[in-house]
C-alpha positions, 0 to 999 in steps of 0.5 A: 500500500502506498503511503499518503503524503502529508498535506502541504501548508498553503501560504498563498492562493490568489487570483490575479489578472497578470503574473510577471517577473521583476527582471532585476530581483526575479521576484513575482509581481502580481497585478490586479487581484480581482474578486469578481467577474462581470459580464453581459452574458452567461456562461462566460469565460474569464482569463485568470492567473493563480499564484500558489505558495506552499510549504511543508511538502514531502514529494510530488503532488497532483494540483487542481484548481476547482470552481465550485458553485454555492452548493459545492458542485465542481463546475470547472476545473483545471491543473497541470498534467505533471505533478508539482514536485516539492521535496524539501519540507522547509522550503517555500514553493511557488506555482503559477497557473494561467487559465480561462475560467468558465462561469456557468451563471451569475452567483457566488463561487469558491475557487478551491485548491486541491493537492493529491485530492485534498483541499488545501485552500479556498477563496470566494469569487463572484460572477455578476451580470453587467447591465447593458447601458440604456440607449438614449 
């Protein structure tokens, strides 16, 4: 029987408009931290970046970001095809992911970070209907 790896500690799980890199310091730069997606029609796709920082890890982890509706049903999910390797439990590991998130309807959602099938973080996110301005 395969031993189950310890669940890493998630230090950051953020949605961003853009993740770039400072050429001088090599630090990640997070631009725009949206809390909602506004659109005139649903379903709608919204390009987002996810910044994830974990520690206390002991090996290779499958990574998935899920979008759950208010009932907890997974309505969208994405993740890399290869595992996230985090060998040293004393190190901090950063992961950046870009995705087109599909929101099926207006409402309150949760982004959920799942590593090896275990939830490690979640954050609330809104999808809102943007009214079309009246023609004058």
